[in-house]
N, C-alpha and C positions, 0 to 999 in steps of 0.2 A: 591160614591156608583158604586157600579160595575152593568154593564148592560148585561142581556142577550141576546146571538144570537142563532140562529139556521140556518144553512145554508144547501144547498142540490145542488148537481150538480155532474159534471164531474170533477174531479180533473186535474188541470193544474199545471205547474211549480209557484212555487212563484216568485211574481214580486218584484222588488225592486228599490230603489232609496236612492240616499244619496245627501245633499245640500253642496253645496260646500264651506261653512264655514269651518274654522278650527276643528278638532275633532268632526266632525258631525257623528253621530248613524246612521248604516244604516234602512233604515225602510221597513218594507216587508209588501206585502199582499199578502191573500189567496185568491185561482181565483177558484170558483166551477161552471162551466158552466159560466152563465151570471151575477152570485152573486160573490161580492168582500169585503173582510172584513180585516181591517187593523190591524194586528196583533200585532204590538207593546204593544198596552194600554192594552193586554190580558196577556201579561208576568207576573207571579204572579199567575194566577188564573188557576184553575181546567178546561181543555178543555176534550171533547170527541168526538174522530174521529171514525166513523163506514164507514167500507167498504160494503155497499148493495149489494154486491153479481153478479154485474153487471159490464164489461168492454166495452164500445164502441170504433171503432178505430178513433181517431183522424184525420182521413182524409177521409174514406169513411161512417162512424156511424154505422158499421156491428156490431152486438155482437162478440166478441171473447173471448173464452175461458182463452186466454191467452196473455199479453202484449208485442209486439216485437219493438225493437228500440223504447222505450220510447214513450208507447200508440197508436200502430200501430198492425193491423189483421197481420196474415201470409202473405196473398195476396198482401197487399201493401208495407209490409216489402219487398218482394220480387221485388216490379217494381219502386217504388218511389228513385228519387237521393237523398233523406236526408236518407235513409236507406241504400246505398251502403256502403261497405267495405271501400270506401276512404275517408268518413267522418270522421271513426277511425284514419285512416292513409294517412292523405291528401297527401302523397307523392306520394302515388299510384294515384292521378288525373289523369283520362283518357279521361279529355275532349278534348284535341288537336288530340287523336286517332279516335275521331269522334262516342265514344262508350257513351258516357255521356247518364245515361235513360233519361234527357228531356234539351234538349240543353238550353232551354230559362231559365230554374232554374241553370243551370251551369253558364250561362253570370250574372244571377243576384247574384249569393251567391258564388262560386267559381274562377269567371274571374273577381273580384274585388280587389281593396288594402287589404292588411294583414298585420298585427303589430305582429312582434315578441316579446314576452316580456319575462321577469322576473317576478316571485311572490313569497312573503313568506307568505305561507298558514301552513303547515304543516313541515316548512321549505322551502329552495330556492329550484324553481322547474323554469324549462322552457315552454312556452305556446305559443299559436298561437290563433288570432281572426280578424275577421274583424273590420277595422278602425272603423265602426259604432258600432261596441259593447262594445264597453270601456265606461264606466268601468264594464257594467252589466257582463262580462265574469268573471274580478275577482271575484265581488262579489257573485256569484253563486257558486263558488269554496271557498269561506270563506277566501279569501286573505286579511292576513291585510297591507299587502304592496305592491304595484306593479308599473313597470317602463318597459314604451316601449324602444326597442333597437334599431329595425332597421323597416322600413315599406318595404313591397315589392309588386310587381304589381300582384299575384295569390296568391289564396291558395295554388297551388302546390311548389310554392317558398317556401312558408311559411313553408310549411312541410319538406322542403330540410333541409332548415337552420335549422331548430328545430332536424330534425335526426341528424347532425352534434352535436349541443350543448348538446344534451342529451346524449351523450357518457360521458361527462364531469358533468353533474347536471342533477337531476332529471326530468322526465316530469309527472309525476303523485303524486298526494294530497293522504298521508297515512290520510283516513277519521279518523281513532279512535285517532289519534295523534291528529288531527285537535278538534276533540271535546273533548278533556282532560283538553287543556288551551289555553290560548293566545300566540299567536307565540312569539318568541324573535327576539327583534328588530336587524335588518340586513343592515350595509351601503350598500344601493342597489346598488348605484354607485360604490363601491369598489367591490364589487361581480361580478357586470356586467364587470370590467375592468379586473380582474381575470380568469373570462370565456370565454372571446373572447382574450384575451393572450393565454391560453389552446389550444383553437380552432382556432389559428389564421392560421395554416399552412392548414388544411382542409376547412376553410372557402374560403381561397384565391382560391382553387382549384375550388370551385363551383362556386366564384363570378368572374372568369376570363373569364367564359363561358357567362357572362351577360353583358346585356347594362346596361349603368349608370342611364337609363333611367328606370330599372327593380327594382331597389333599391336604397336606401338611409339609411343611420345611422341616428339616430335620438341623439338629446341631450334633453331630454326630464327629466325634477324631478321626483322621485317617489312620487307617492301619499301613504295615510296612510288611513285604514278604521277601522271603530269601530264598533263592533256587539253589539246588544242588549242581553247578556247574564248575569242571576244573579247569575247561579252557575252553574260551567260544573260538569259533574257526575263523581264519582272518579273509577267506574266501567261502561264501555259501554257496553249497552245492546240493540240490534238493534231488531226492533219490524219489524215482517212481516204481511200484511194485509192478505194475501193468507192464511196464518196458523191461525192467530187469527186478524177476522175483527176486534175487537174493541180495539182500545187502549184511556186510558182515564188515565190522571193524573193532576200534576200541570206543567204548561209550564213555564221551567225555563228560557229558552230563543231560538236564531233562529242564527246560523249560516250557510253559504253557502245554500244549500237546505235542511238542517235538522232544524226537530224542536228538542228540548232538552225539554224532560219531567224529573220530577223526577223518572219516572218509565222505561223508555226507550229512544231511540232515534228514528226517522223516519225520510229516505231520501223522501221527497216530490215528488221529479222528478220522482222518479224509478216507483212512483204508477200514472202515468200520465193516463187519460182517464178511472179511476176507479170511479165510482158511489159511493160519498161519501155522508155522512151527520156530519156535524159538529153542536156539540151545547155548550154552556159555559157559 
């Protein structure tokens, strides 16, 4: 018997969980303010998602007509360190120059060990994340496989390594391809060896300027992730809550931060801080 649900609150990104058992399926939870709903049992059911016309900044709470940097008002976007340009371009981190917007935040988030990894989402890509964000970062991207290849001392260093590697491999996920099918299996160890051979000369230049305490190569096996998808759409249609406040349809699956309906797909993280009601 199906159970009906009605939730109301400000939308946050989907939270994820995966068990350590082989071939475990990713588990998703929708967060609306203080309310949470496990989504996996709702796959195959009809869901109605409605934007109620209000957005409140996730930091200061003030109403805003437009969401900036995933859920912030314009004022907070201009002053918060988590909204600075170096978040999208970590190699441009300016903490060492003494110009970080918030030194305590920078110490806690940027001056911490980071992982450079390879992932297979819509194909092979390189990425970075804090050590304590594995495997969350990979699940948020919808990666089917992921493998850490290097640990470095700071976010800036991880960005510098990524800048070198992305000359030879993608650093972004093709979201349309991600939502069309499962990623074709890749021998991640072989792919990593090939990439590092291609980029060896450039990496040597960077690493020669560093202490061995600043980085270490990792020999960590790849992990695989399985997403709860009944059926992928034959044609990708993205739903925009700003233009069409109601999305209703059968929930066919979840991958990354996307809900896949039989009518459209929606990137939940894009609508962080939107006041939303969900009913099923």
